N, CA, C and O atoms as a DFTB+ gen file, in Angstrom:
776 C
 N C O
     1  1      81.323       9.710       2.843
     2  2      80.538      10.609       2.031
     3  2      79.140      10.002       1.907
     4  3      79.010       8.841       1.518
     5  1      78.077      10.776       2.235
     6  2      76.720      10.238       2.172
     7  2      76.163      10.343       0.752
     8  3      76.808      10.893      -0.141
     9  1      74.920       9.792       0.551
    10  2      74.309       9.730      -0.774
    11  2      74.061      11.096      -1.381
    12  3      74.246      11.279      -2.584
    13  1      73.644      12.062      -0.567
    14  2      73.375      13.402      -1.099
    15  2      74.656      14.050      -1.599
    16  3      74.679      14.699      -2.644
    17  1      75.721      13.860      -0.829
    18  2      76.997      14.449      -1.229
    19  2      77.501      13.810      -2.510
    20  3      78.018      14.498      -3.390
    21  1      77.351      12.470      -2.621
    22  2      77.774      11.785      -3.843
    23  2      76.971      12.266      -5.047
    24  3      77.533      12.479      -6.120
    25  1      75.658      12.438      -4.876
    26  2      74.817      12.913      -5.969
    27  2      75.217      14.335      -6.338
    28  3      75.281      14.678      -7.518
    29  1      75.484      15.156      -5.338
    30  2      75.912      16.521      -5.614
    31  2      77.229      16.546      -6.361
    32  3      77.412      17.335      -7.288
    33  1      78.164      15.665      -5.950
    34  2      79.440      15.588      -6.636
    35  2      79.254      15.120      -8.076
    36  3      79.908      15.617      -8.993
    37  1      78.353      14.158      -8.259
    38  2      78.072      13.650      -9.603
    39  2      77.519      14.764     -10.496
    40  3      77.864      14.859     -11.674
    41  1      76.659      15.600      -9.919
    42  2      76.057      16.684     -10.687
    43  2      76.966      17.908     -10.777
    44  3      76.601      18.902     -11.404
    45  1      78.136      17.847     -10.162
    46  2      79.065      18.966     -10.203
    47  2      78.704      20.057      -9.210
    48  3      79.107      21.208      -9.381
    49  1      77.954      19.715      -8.184
    50  2      77.560      20.678      -7.162
    51  2      77.854      20.063      -5.804
    52  3      78.010      18.849      -5.670
    53  1      77.925      20.907      -4.826
    54  2      77.992      20.320      -3.495
    55  2      76.577      20.256      -2.935
    56  3      75.667      20.909      -3.445
    57  1      76.402      19.463      -1.881
    58  2      75.086      19.184      -1.340
    59  2      74.318      20.436      -0.972
    60  3      73.106      20.495      -1.179
    61  1      74.973      21.410      -0.446
    62  2      74.286      22.602       0.032
    63  2      73.708      23.439      -1.103
    64  3      72.825      24.261      -0.857
    65  1      74.176      23.260      -2.343
    66  2      73.662      24.043      -3.464
    67  2      72.417      23.425      -4.095
    68  3      71.749      24.080      -4.895
    69  1      72.093      22.185      -3.753
    70  2      70.923      21.537      -4.353
    71  2      69.674      21.925      -3.562
    72  3      69.638      21.784      -2.340
    73  1      68.659      22.409      -4.260
    74  2      67.437      22.831      -3.563
    75  2      66.688      21.631      -2.993
    76  3      66.791      20.530      -3.533
    77  1      65.938      21.825      -1.915
    78  2      65.168      20.725      -1.313
    79  2      64.180      20.113      -2.310
    80  3      63.890      18.918      -2.244
    81  1      63.666      20.927      -3.227
    82  2      62.709      20.420      -4.200
    83  2      63.352      19.353      -5.091
    84  3      62.671      18.427      -5.532
    85  1      64.655      19.475      -5.358
    86  2      65.360      18.477      -6.149
    87  2      65.269      17.126      -5.473
    88  3      64.977      16.118      -6.117
    89  1      65.522      17.104      -4.162
    90  2      65.509      15.844      -3.438
    91  2      64.113      15.256      -3.362
    92  3      63.943      14.039      -3.428
    93  1      63.110      16.119      -3.223
    94  2      61.725      15.632      -3.212
    95  2      61.368      15.030      -4.572
    96  3      60.738      13.975      -4.643
    97  1      61.771      15.702      -5.641
    98  2      61.482      15.209      -6.990
    99  2      62.207      13.885      -7.240
   100  3      61.651      12.970      -7.848
   101  1      63.447      13.793      -6.768
   102  2      64.216      12.559      -6.935
   103  2      63.551      11.413      -6.167
   104  3      63.432      10.303      -6.686
   105  1      63.119      11.683      -4.934
   106  2      62.457      10.649      -4.136
   107  2      61.145      10.223      -4.794
   108  3      60.841       9.032      -4.865
   109  1      60.373      11.191      -5.271
   110  2      59.107      10.870      -5.944
   111  2      59.360      10.022      -7.186
   112  3      58.652       9.044      -7.428
   113  1      60.361      10.391      -7.965
   114  2      60.689       9.642      -9.181
   115  2      61.055       8.208      -8.852
   116  3      60.650       7.282      -9.554
   117  1      61.820       8.022      -7.786
   118  2      62.222       6.688      -7.373
   119  2      61.005       5.860      -6.960
   120  3      60.866       4.712      -7.381
   121  1      60.123       6.436      -6.136
   122  2      58.928       5.725      -5.690
   123  2      58.040       5.392      -6.885
   124  3      57.507       4.285      -6.970
   125  1      57.877       6.337      -7.806
   126  2      57.062       6.113      -8.991
   127  2      57.637       4.980      -9.839
   128  3      56.895       4.114     -10.305
   129  1      58.951       4.982     -10.041
   130  2      59.595       3.949     -10.857
   131  2      59.436       2.570     -10.221
   132  3      59.165       1.595     -10.921
   133  1      59.600       2.482      -8.912
   134  2      59.466       1.195      -8.218
   135  2      58.026       0.701      -8.299
   136  3      57.795      -0.486      -8.527
   137  1      57.041       1.608      -8.112
   138  2      55.648       1.167      -8.173
   139  2      55.265       0.763      -9.592
   140  3      54.480      -0.167      -9.777
   141  1      55.811       1.451     -10.598
   142  2      55.522       1.078     -11.991
   143  2      56.082      -0.303     -12.294
   144  3      55.435      -1.102     -12.971
   145  1      57.277      -0.587     -11.798
   146  2      57.860      -1.907     -12.010
   147  2      57.045      -2.986     -11.307
   148  3      56.864      -4.081     -11.839
   149  1      56.554      -2.675     -10.111
   150  2      55.762      -3.645      -9.364
   151  2      54.447      -3.929     -10.082
   152  3      53.973      -5.065     -10.066
   153  1      53.850      -2.918     -10.711
   154  2      52.598      -3.120     -11.432
   155  2      52.804      -3.975     -12.679
   156  3      51.895      -4.687     -13.105
   157  1      53.986      -3.904     -13.257
   158  2      54.264      -4.671     -14.461
   159  2      54.691      -6.108     -14.168
   160  3      54.901      -6.902     -15.085
   161  1      54.816      -6.430     -12.889
   162  2      55.193      -7.797     -12.533
   163  2      54.099      -8.740     -13.014
   164  3      52.912      -8.472     -12.829
   165  1      54.502      -9.839     -13.630
   166  2      53.532     -10.776     -14.176
   167  2      52.886     -11.585     -13.060
   168  3      53.548     -12.029     -12.121
   169  1      51.580     -11.763     -13.189
   170  2      50.859     -12.656     -12.302
   171  2      49.705     -13.261     -13.095
   172  3      49.276     -12.685     -14.095
   173  1      49.207     -14.393     -12.671
   174  2      48.106     -15.033     -13.400
   175  2      46.878     -14.124     -13.415
   176  3      46.598     -13.426     -12.440
   177  1      46.159     -14.141     -14.520
   178  2      44.927     -13.370     -14.654
   179  2      43.871     -14.052     -13.801
   180  3      43.518     -15.204     -14.053
   181  1      43.365     -13.353     -12.794
   182  2      42.438     -13.947     -11.833
   183  2      41.001     -13.511     -12.105
   184  3      40.741     -12.632     -12.926
   185  1      40.097     -14.138     -11.407
   186  2      38.688     -13.770     -11.471
   187  2      38.511     -12.316     -11.056
   188  3      37.739     -11.582     -11.674
   189  1      39.225     -11.896     -10.012
   190  2      39.140     -10.517      -9.533
   191  2      39.621      -9.537     -10.605
   192  3      39.037      -8.469     -10.786
   193  1      40.700      -9.913     -11.318
   194  2      41.186      -9.069     -12.423
   195  2      40.103      -8.918     -13.487
   196  3      39.876      -7.825     -14.005
   197  1      39.440     -10.022     -13.804
   198  2      38.398      -9.991     -14.821
   199  2      37.236      -9.095     -14.387
   200  3      36.674      -8.370     -15.208
   201  1      36.879      -9.141     -13.119
   202  2      35.771      -8.334     -12.625
   203  2      36.101      -6.840     -12.609
   204  3      35.192      -6.011     -12.578
   205  1      37.386      -6.487     -12.629
   206  2      37.783      -5.073     -12.667
   207  2      37.629      -4.472     -14.060
   208  3      37.631      -3.251     -14.213
   209  1      37.494      -5.323     -15.076
   210  2      37.333      -4.832     -16.442
   211  2      35.917      -4.315     -16.661
   212  3      34.956      -4.914     -16.178
   213  1      35.782      -3.218     -17.380
   214  2      34.457      -2.705     -17.728
   215  2      33.878      -3.553     -18.849
   216  3      34.600      -3.954     -19.762
   217  1      32.583      -3.828     -18.785
   218  2      31.887      -4.551     -19.845
   219  2      31.192      -3.542     -20.728
   220  3      30.277      -2.849     -20.282
   221  1      31.614      -3.451     -21.972
   222  2      31.061      -2.484     -22.911
   223  2      29.864      -3.111     -23.612
   224  3      29.909      -4.268     -24.030
   225  1      28.794      -2.334     -23.735
   226  2      27.576      -2.853     -24.338
   227  2      26.934      -1.800     -25.235
   228  3      26.935      -0.614     -24.905
   229  1      26.399      -2.225     -26.343
   230  2      25.566      -1.407     -27.206
   231  2      26.158      -0.122     -27.727
   232  3      25.559       0.934     -27.522
   233  1      27.313      -0.147     -28.400
   234  2      27.847       1.101     -28.951
   235  2      26.921       1.655     -30.033
   236  3      26.474       0.924     -30.916
   237  1      26.640       2.955     -29.952
   238  2      25.731       3.611     -30.895
   239  2      26.430       4.831     -31.483
   240  3      26.767       5.757     -30.745
   241  1      26.656       4.853     -32.805
   242  2      27.288       6.028     -33.418
   243  2      26.291       7.178     -33.566
   244  3      25.100       6.953     -33.779
   245  1      26.787       8.403     -33.451
   246  2      25.933       9.569     -33.677
   247  2      25.642       9.670     -35.173
   248  3      26.446       9.211     -35.984
   249  1      24.503      10.263     -35.557
   250  2      24.162      10.371     -36.978
   251  2      25.208      11.111     -37.816
   252  3      25.357      10.825     -39.004
   253  1      25.932      12.054     -37.214
   254  2      26.961      12.783     -37.972
   255  2      28.292      12.034     -38.017
   256  3      29.234      12.484     -38.669
   257  1      28.375      10.892     -37.326
   258  2      29.572      10.066     -37.359
   259  2      30.713      10.548     -36.484
   260  3      31.806       9.986     -36.553
   261  1      30.497      11.579     -35.655
   262  2      31.574      12.131     -34.823
   263  2      31.781      11.368     -33.511
   264  3      32.896      11.330     -32.990
   265  1      30.723      10.765     -32.977
   266  2      30.771      10.208     -31.628
   267  2      30.216       8.796     -31.586
   268  3      29.447       8.387     -32.457
   269  1      30.620       8.057     -30.557
   270  2      30.034       6.755     -30.249
   271  2      29.683       6.770     -28.764
   272  3      30.541       7.015     -27.918
   273  1      28.419       6.506     -28.457
   274  2      27.957       6.422     -27.071
   275  2      27.725       4.951     -26.762
   276  3      27.217       4.204     -27.598
   277  1      28.099       4.542     -25.561
   278  2      27.931       3.145     -25.155
   279  2      27.741       3.084     -23.654
   280  3      28.027       4.048     -22.944
   281  1      27.262       1.958     -23.175
   282  2      27.210       1.764     -21.727
   283  2      28.352       0.835     -21.334
   284  3      28.702      -0.092     -22.065
   285  1      28.917       1.099     -20.178
   286  2      29.993       0.265     -19.640
   287  2      29.622      -0.106     -18.206
   288  3      29.267       0.749     -17.393
   289  1      29.712      -1.393     -17.923
   290  2      29.304      -1.906     -16.618
   291  2      30.510      -2.127     -15.714
   292  3      31.508      -2.724     -16.117
   293  1      30.398      -1.637     -14.493
   294  2      31.395      -1.864     -13.448
   295  2      30.841      -2.876     -12.462
   296  3      29.655      -2.845     -12.132
   297  1      31.697      -3.771     -11.991
   298  2      31.310      -4.781     -11.015
   299  2      32.005      -4.463      -9.694
   300  3      33.209      -4.209      -9.660
   301  1      31.236      -4.480      -8.613
   302  2      31.787      -4.304      -7.270
   303  2      31.615      -5.641      -6.553
   304  3      30.523      -5.975      -6.092
   305  1      32.707      -6.400      -6.464
   306  2      32.621      -7.734      -5.863
   307  2      32.242      -7.684      -4.390
   308  3      31.456      -8.507      -3.920
   309  1      32.799      -6.720      -3.658
   310  2      32.516      -6.645      -2.221
   311  2      31.042      -6.368      -1.958
   312  3      30.446      -6.957      -1.056
   313  1      30.450      -5.461      -2.754
   314  2      29.038      -5.127      -2.577
   315  2      28.120      -6.073      -3.343
   316  3      26.900      -6.026      -3.184
   317  1      28.715      -6.943      -4.185
   318  2      27.959      -7.880      -5.010
   319  2      26.951      -7.133      -5.895
   320  3      25.779      -7.499      -5.980
   321  1      27.447      -6.074      -6.549
   322  2      26.595      -5.274      -7.422
   323  2      27.297      -5.019      -8.746
   324  3      28.516      -5.141      -8.865
   325  1      26.493      -4.663      -9.729
   326  2      27.039      -4.180     -10.985
   327  2      26.168      -3.019     -11.428
   328  3      24.952      -3.026     -11.235
   329  1      26.808      -2.024     -12.026
   330  2      26.093      -0.836     -12.461
   331  2      26.711      -0.346     -13.762
   332  3      27.930      -0.355     -13.929
   333  1      25.856       0.079     -14.675
   334  2      26.381       0.574     -15.948
   335  2      26.126       2.070     -16.070
   336  3      25.148       2.599     -15.541
   337  1      27.022       2.731     -16.774
   338  2      26.924       4.166     -17.018
   339  2      27.162       4.429     -18.493
   340  3      27.773       3.618     -19.190
   341  1      26.671       5.572     -18.965
   342  2      26.890       5.954     -20.353
   343  2      28.244       6.622     -20.503
   344  3      28.641       7.451     -19.684
   345  1      28.942       6.249     -21.556
   346  2      30.244       6.805     -21.898
   347  2      30.200       7.283     -23.338
   348  3      29.360       6.840     -24.121
   349  1      31.104       8.187     -23.684
   350  2      31.193       8.688     -25.052
   351  2      32.659       8.737     -25.465
   352  3      33.539       8.999     -24.645
   353  1      32.908       8.482     -26.742
   354  2      34.268       8.511     -27.268
   355  2      34.198       9.077     -28.686
   356  3      33.246       8.788     -29.410
   357  1      35.191       9.882     -29.101
   358  2      35.202      10.336     -30.498
   359  2      35.298       9.129     -31.435
   360  3      36.057       8.196     -31.173
   361  1      34.534       9.149     -32.515
   362  2      34.515       8.024     -33.450
   363  2      35.863       7.814     -34.128
   364  3      36.187       6.698     -34.532
   365  1      36.656       8.890     -34.256
   366  2      37.974       8.755     -34.894
   367  2      39.068       8.410     -33.892
   368  3      40.252       8.444     -34.230
   369  1      38.684       8.080     -32.665
   370  2      39.643       7.682     -31.632
   371  2      39.886       8.799     -30.637
   372  3      39.697       9.973     -30.955
   373  1      40.295       8.447     -29.465
   374  2      40.560       9.417     -28.406
   375  2      40.106       8.865     -27.071
   376  3      39.761       7.691     -26.943
   377  1      40.115       9.730     -26.094
   378  2      39.753       9.344     -24.733
   379  2      38.232       9.250     -24.569
   380  3      37.488      10.101     -25.058
   381  1      37.794       8.216     -23.883
   382  2      36.375       8.112     -23.550
   383  2      36.135       8.862     -22.244
   384  3      37.051       9.038     -21.440
   385  1      34.893       9.301     -22.042
   386  2      34.533       9.999     -20.804
   387  2      33.089       9.684     -20.465
   388  3      32.288       9.357     -21.340
   389  1      32.767       9.785     -19.181
   390  2      31.386       9.588     -18.746
   391  2      30.529      10.669     -19.372
   392  3      30.916      11.837     -19.401
   393  1      29.378      10.287     -19.870
   394  2      28.490      11.238     -20.508
   395  2      27.588      11.922     -19.495
   396  3      27.303      13.113     -19.618
   397  1      27.143      11.184     -18.509
   398  2      26.191      11.697     -17.530
   399  2      26.677      11.293     -16.140
   400  3      26.764      10.105     -15.831
   401  1      26.988      12.263     -15.319
   402  2      27.533      11.960     -13.982
   403  2      26.418      11.650     -12.993
   404  3      26.132      12.451     -12.103
   405  1      25.792      10.499     -13.145
   406  2      24.757      10.053     -12.227
   407  2      25.214       8.764     -11.550
   408  3      25.919       7.966     -12.167
   409  1      24.831       8.550     -10.310
   410  2      25.181       7.277      -9.660
   411  2      24.250       6.144     -10.088
   412  3      24.472       4.988      -9.727
   413  1      23.210       6.471     -10.854
   414  2      22.185       5.498     -11.210
   415  2      22.572       4.652     -12.421
   416  3      23.391       5.053     -13.248
   417  1      21.969       3.489     -12.498
   418  2      22.177       2.543     -13.596
   419  2      21.570       3.131     -14.876
   420  3      20.396       3.498     -14.894
   421  1      22.369       3.218     -15.944
   422  2      21.871       3.729     -17.224
   423  2      22.411       2.873     -18.360
   424  3      23.536       2.378     -18.303
   425  1      21.581       2.705     -19.403
   426  2      21.960       1.836     -20.516
   427  2      21.096       2.132     -21.731
   428  3      20.169       2.939     -21.661
   429  1      21.405       1.474     -22.850
   430  2      20.680       1.519     -24.115
   431  2      20.468       2.932     -24.660
   432  3      19.326       3.351     -24.851
   433  1      21.551       3.672     -24.911
   434  2      21.390       5.012     -25.482
   435  2      20.975       4.948     -26.950
   436  3      21.313       4.000     -27.658
   437  1      20.238       5.967     -27.401
   438  2      19.833       6.079     -28.801
   439  2      19.801       7.551     -29.188
   440  3      19.193       8.370     -28.499
   441  1      20.466       7.884     -30.305
   442  2      20.423       9.243     -30.833
   443  2      19.143       9.460     -31.628
   444  3      18.634       8.539     -32.267
   445  1      18.626      10.687     -31.584
   446  2      17.532      11.056     -32.481
   447  2      18.103      11.074     -33.901
   448  3      19.312      11.227     -34.071
   449  1      17.256      10.921     -34.920
   450  2      17.772      10.901     -36.293
   451  2      18.601      12.139     -36.672
   452  3      19.529      12.036     -37.476
   453  1      18.275      13.301     -36.102
   454  2      19.057      14.511     -36.409
   455  2      20.281      14.659     -35.499
   456  3      21.081      15.575     -35.689
   457  1      20.434      13.767     -34.510
   458  2      21.590      13.790     -33.615
   459  2      21.541      14.871     -32.552
   460  3      22.537      15.092     -31.864
   461  1      20.415      15.550     -32.397
   462  2      20.322      16.660     -31.445
   463  2      19.803      16.248     -30.075
   464  3      19.846      17.037     -29.130
   465  1      19.308      15.008     -29.960
   466  2      18.802      14.520     -28.678
   467  2      19.246      13.082     -28.466
   468  3      19.587      12.370     -29.411
   469  1      19.233      12.677     -27.216
   470  2      19.629      11.328     -26.839
   471  2      18.596      10.806     -25.853
   472  3      18.185      11.528     -24.945
   473  1      18.172       9.553     -26.025
   474  2      17.309       8.887     -25.049
   475  2      18.050       7.659     -24.524
   476  3      18.907       7.099     -25.208
   477  1      17.712       7.253     -23.317
   478  2      18.323       6.060     -22.724
   479  2      17.460       5.575     -21.571
   480  3      16.572       6.284     -21.097
   481  1      17.734       4.358     -21.130
   482  2      17.053       3.778     -19.976
   483  2      17.855       4.133     -18.731
   484  3      19.070       3.944     -18.687
   485  1      17.160       4.651     -17.720
   486  2      17.816       5.071     -16.485
   487  2      17.019       4.545     -15.300
   488  3      15.790       4.616     -15.280
   489  1      17.732       4.020     -14.320
   490  2      17.073       3.530     -13.117
   491  2      17.299       4.516     -11.978
   492  3      17.930       4.192     -10.973
   493  1      16.767       5.738     -12.155
   494  2      16.827       6.736     -11.087
   495  2      15.707       6.455     -10.092
   496  3      15.795       6.819      -8.919
   497  1      14.673       5.814     -10.568
   498  2      13.556       5.376      -9.743
   499  2      13.394       3.882      -9.998
   500  3      14.016       3.332     -10.906
   501  1      12.570       3.235      -9.207
   502  2      12.298       1.835      -9.447
   503  2      10.845       1.734      -9.856
   504  3       9.986       2.111      -9.059
   505  1      10.523       1.274     -10.989
   506  2      11.343       0.622     -12.000
   507  2      12.002       1.625     -12.960
   508  3      11.781       2.833     -12.871
   509  1      12.816       1.090     -13.877
   510  2      13.531       1.907     -14.858
   511  2      12.549       2.651     -15.755
   512  3      11.441       2.184     -16.019
   513  1      12.989       3.836     -16.221
   514  2      12.189       4.651     -17.127
   515  2      13.083       5.174     -18.245
   516  3      14.303       5.011     -18.197
   517  1      12.479       5.799     -19.246
   518  2      13.221       6.391     -20.353
   519  2      13.476       7.864     -20.033
   520  3      12.586       8.582     -19.579
   521  1      14.705       8.291     -20.281
   522  2      15.112       9.668     -20.044
   523  2      15.635      10.256     -21.345
   524  3      16.044       9.525     -22.246
   525  1      15.620      11.585     -21.438
   526  2      16.048      12.271     -22.652
   527  2      16.819      13.538     -22.281
   528  3      16.620      14.132     -21.221
   529  1      17.713      13.928     -23.205
   530  2      18.440      15.182     -23.042
   531  2      18.906      15.649     -24.421
   532  3      19.111      14.844     -25.329
   533  1      19.069      16.965     -24.556
   534  2      19.672      17.496     -25.779
   535  2      21.112      17.041     -25.845
   536  3      21.726      16.752     -24.818
   537  1      21.658      16.976     -27.056
   538  2      23.041      16.550     -27.246
   539  2      23.780      17.584     -28.078
   540  3      23.303      17.990     -29.138
   541  1      24.940      18.011     -27.603
   542  2      25.783      18.963     -28.322
   543  2      26.843      18.173     -29.087
   544  3      27.813      17.694     -28.501
   545  1      26.652      18.042     -30.391
   546  2      27.553      17.238     -31.212
   547  2      28.930      17.875     -31.373
   548  3      29.907      17.167     -31.617
   549  1      29.023      19.192     -31.241
   550  2      30.339      19.839     -31.352
   551  2      31.229      19.494     -30.165
   552  3      32.429      19.269     -30.323
   553  1      30.632      19.455     -28.977
   554  2      31.412      19.194     -27.764
   555  2      31.347      17.733     -27.316
   556  3      32.183      17.290     -26.528
   557  1      30.363      16.988     -27.811
   558  2      30.194      15.602     -27.358
   559  2      29.693      15.530     -25.936
   560  3      30.115      14.667     -25.166
   561  1      28.784      16.440     -25.578
   562  2      28.252      16.487     -24.220
   563  2      26.734      16.623     -24.251
   564  3      26.145      17.001     -25.263
   565  1      26.121      16.305     -23.117
   566  2      24.696      16.539     -22.985
   567  2      24.485      18.045     -22.872
   568  3      25.268      18.742     -22.226
   569  1      23.436      18.538     -23.498
   570  2      23.131      19.968     -23.452
   571  2      21.958      20.218     -22.535
   572  3      20.807      20.151     -22.965
   573  1      22.227      20.499     -21.303
   574  2      21.152      20.725     -20.340
   575  2      21.017      19.572     -19.376
   576  3      21.892      18.714     -19.264
   577  1      19.895      19.577     -18.682
   578  2      19.651      18.569     -17.647
   579  2      18.734      17.472     -18.200
   580  3      17.682      17.778     -18.761
   581  1      19.121      16.194     -18.049
   582  2      18.260      15.100     -18.508
   583  2      16.905      15.130     -17.797
   584  3      16.810      15.521     -16.634
   585  1      15.867      14.716     -18.509
   586  2      14.535      14.651     -17.903
   587  2      13.847      13.334     -18.276
   588  3      14.074      12.769     -19.346
   589  1      13.010      12.875     -17.365
   590  2      12.296      11.618     -17.529
   591  2      11.158      11.826     -18.530
   592  3      10.408      12.796     -18.424
   593  1      11.027      10.906     -19.509
   594  2       9.963      11.044     -20.504
   595  2       8.883       9.970     -20.387
   596  3       7.833      10.092     -21.017
   597  1       9.116       8.930     -19.601
   598  2       8.068       7.932     -19.354
   599  2       7.796       7.862     -17.865
   600  3       8.638       8.221     -17.042
   601  1       6.606       7.393     -17.537
   602  2       6.233       7.142     -16.145
   603  2       5.289       5.944     -16.147
   604  3       4.101       6.065     -15.850
   605  1       5.842       4.799     -16.487
   606  2       5.066       3.575     -16.609
   607  2       5.240       2.775     -15.322
   608  3       6.367       2.508     -14.904
   609  1       4.137       2.396     -14.697
   610  2       4.191       1.764     -13.377
   611  2       5.021       0.487     -13.350
   612  3       5.614       0.163     -12.321
   613  1       5.073      -0.238     -14.453
   614  2       5.842      -1.485     -14.483
   615  2       7.239      -1.295     -15.054
   616  3       8.028      -2.239     -15.074
   617  1       7.559      -0.086     -15.521
   618  2       8.882       0.222     -16.041
   619  2       8.922       0.266     -17.555
   620  3       8.056      -0.294     -18.228
   621  1       9.935       0.937     -18.086
   622  2      10.115       1.088     -19.527
   623  2      11.571       0.816     -19.875
   624  3      12.473       1.024     -19.063
   625  1      11.782       0.343     -21.112
   626  2      13.134      -0.004     -21.544
   627  2      13.176      -0.035     -23.062
   628  3      12.135      -0.090     -23.716
   629  1      14.389       0.000     -23.627
   630  2      14.590      -0.226     -25.044
   631  2      13.951       0.793     -25.965
   632  3      13.379       0.416     -26.987
   633  1      14.029       2.054     -25.642
   634  2      13.390       3.087     -26.466
   635  2      14.079       3.226     -27.820
   636  3      15.295       3.076     -27.939
   637  1      13.274       3.514     -28.828
   638  2      13.784       3.813     -30.168
   639  2      13.048       5.034     -30.708
   640  3      11.917       5.317     -30.312
   641  1      13.697       5.747     -31.611
   642  2      13.126       6.953     -32.216
   643  2      12.301       6.598     -33.440
   644  3      12.581       5.610     -34.119
   645  1      11.288       7.400     -33.721
   646  2      10.582       7.287     -34.999
   647  2      11.530       7.827     -36.072
   648  3      12.421       8.616     -35.758
   649  1      11.355       7.417     -37.330
   650  2      12.276       7.865     -38.379
   651  2      12.391       9.389     -38.521
   652  3      13.448       9.905     -38.884
   653  1      11.291      10.109     -38.231
   654  2      11.353      11.571     -38.352
   655  2      11.808      12.251     -37.060
   656  3      11.971      13.471     -37.035
   657  1      12.013      11.489     -35.996
   658  2      12.522      12.033     -34.743
   659  2      11.519      12.821     -33.923
   660  3      11.905      13.515     -32.982
   661  1      10.231      12.729     -34.261
   662  2       9.223      13.481     -33.514
   663  2       8.686      12.725     -32.312
   664  3       8.053      13.319     -31.439
   665  1       8.931      11.411     -32.256
   666  2       8.454      10.615     -31.131
   667  2       9.357       9.405     -30.951
   668  3      10.216       9.114     -31.784
   669  1       9.140       8.714     -29.848
   670  2       9.880       7.468     -29.623
   671  2       8.936       6.449     -29.014
   672  3       7.903       6.801     -28.445
   673  1       9.296       5.202     -29.138
   674  2       8.505       4.136     -28.526
   675  2       9.436       3.287     -27.670
   676  3      10.656       3.315     -27.833
   677  1       8.837       2.535     -26.759
   678  2       9.656       1.715     -25.860
   679  2       8.886       0.471     -25.457
   680  3       7.687       0.345     -25.706
   681  1       9.604      -0.436     -24.832
   682  2       8.982      -1.631     -24.260
   683  2       8.498      -1.291     -22.865
   684  3       9.103      -0.501     -22.141
   685  1       7.398      -1.910     -22.520
   686  2       6.874      -1.783     -21.166
   687  2       7.052      -3.123     -20.497
   688  3       6.755      -4.161     -21.089
   689  1       7.532      -3.114     -19.276
   690  2       7.637      -4.377     -18.550
   691  2       6.233      -4.856     -18.215
   692  3       5.402      -4.081     -17.740
   693  1       5.974      -6.119     -18.459
   694  2       4.685      -6.701     -18.136
   695  2       4.914      -7.812     -17.129
   696  3       5.718      -8.713     -17.367
   697  1       4.216      -7.754     -16.011
   698  2       4.409      -8.811     -15.009
   699  2       4.053     -10.181     -15.571
   700  3       3.080     -10.331     -16.310
   701  1       4.844     -11.163     -15.215
   702  2       4.583     -12.548     -15.609
   703  2       4.444     -13.377     -14.344
   704  3       4.613     -12.869     -13.236
   705  1       4.140     -14.628     -14.512
   706  2       4.008     -15.514     -13.348
   707  2       5.301     -15.541     -12.540
   708  3       5.265     -15.694     -11.319
   709  1       6.447     -15.393     -13.213
   710  2       7.727     -15.424     -12.506
   711  2       7.985     -14.141     -11.726
   712  3       8.660     -14.171     -10.697
   713  1       7.457     -13.012     -12.200
   714  2       7.766     -11.738     -11.553
   715  2       6.667     -11.246     -10.625
   716  3       6.886     -10.291      -9.880
   717  1       5.478     -11.874     -10.645
   718  2       4.395     -11.446      -9.760
   719  2       4.666     -11.914      -8.341
   720  3       5.177     -13.015      -8.135
   721  1       4.328     -11.084      -7.360
   722  2       4.527     -11.506      -5.966
   723  2       3.552     -12.625      -5.592
   724  3       2.426     -12.681      -6.086
   725  1       4.006     -13.499      -4.722
   726  2       3.166     -14.607      -4.267
   727  2       2.274     -14.139      -3.133
   728  3       2.648     -13.236      -2.385
   729  1       1.091     -14.744      -2.994
   730  2       0.202     -14.453      -1.876
   731  2       0.659     -15.278      -0.683
   732  3       1.571     -16.094      -0.806
   733  1       0.042     -15.075       0.453
   734  2       0.429     -15.834       1.647
   735  2       0.163     -17.324       1.468
   736  3       0.795     -18.139       2.139
   737  1      -0.761     -17.703       0.577
   738  2      -1.034     -19.123       0.350
   739  2      -0.061     -19.736      -0.651
   740  3      -0.113     -20.938      -0.911
   741  1       0.831     -18.911      -1.219
   742  2       1.829     -19.427      -2.135
   743  2       1.417     -19.343      -3.594
   744  3       2.226     -19.633      -4.476
   745  1       0.167     -18.950      -3.874
   746  2      -0.265     -18.820      -5.269
   747  2       0.072     -17.422      -5.773
   748  3       0.270     -16.495      -4.989
   749  1       0.134     -17.290      -7.080
   750  2       0.446     -15.995      -7.680
   751  2      -0.797     -15.121      -7.726
   752  3      -1.886     -15.591      -8.056
   753  1      -0.630     -13.847      -7.395
   754  2      -1.733     -12.890      -7.542
   755  2      -1.906     -12.600      -9.016
   756  3      -0.930     -12.563      -9.766
   757  1      -3.114     -12.399      -9.425
   758  2      -3.313     -11.980     -10.810
   759  2      -3.385     -10.448     -10.815
   760  3      -4.016      -9.834      -9.954
   761  1      -2.725      -9.856     -11.801
   762  2      -2.733      -8.412     -11.931
   763  2      -3.035      -8.070     -13.371
   764  3      -2.660      -8.787     -14.299
   765  1      -3.707      -6.977     -13.530
   766  2      -3.910      -6.481     -14.886
   767  2      -3.154      -5.171     -14.997
   768  3      -3.145      -4.366     -14.065
   769  1      -2.520      -4.961     -16.139
   770  2      -1.781      -3.730     -16.359
   771  2      -2.745      -2.597     -16.617
   772  3      -3.776      -2.781     -17.264
   773  1      -2.413      -1.440     -16.116
   774  2      -3.256      -0.257     -16.341
   775  2      -2.593       0.644     -17.336
   776  3      -3.133       1.699     -17.670
């Protein structure tokens, strides 16, 4: 008596009465159970395991207290890169989700005082600039398409809102001796910011 016949006998049916979908579901369940057990097998926590963890940075609660926006950094060891994206999670708990589906590096989100807009640093161009978008607090999503609000030749970062939410300010990158390109003679070029 083969395995299918034994299973059919166990279930009070003969093999021919069991639908093919039953056998597919049984096989899938078996494969799933074996893979789940294999994933739970203990092994030492390695450097590679650590690099697979997201690094959470700068959680910022919305003014109404419903949401928390943060950046989370992913590391790609093979490409030797790291990139952060904005994520959002309900403040009372729940699933987190990407806030902005861009492949670009984004960080340092800040809500406007009324919670209707969000600014953040985005590296869609080189150097990084400040971007803004409306925010829908009921859905926890961006409302519309993000747009760039700075265009500073040396880059912008760390934007904050004015208390009344009518404007924001940010840091401008300023070239230093360490970041200025060297001339062919090896000395640093002097540059003045415009």
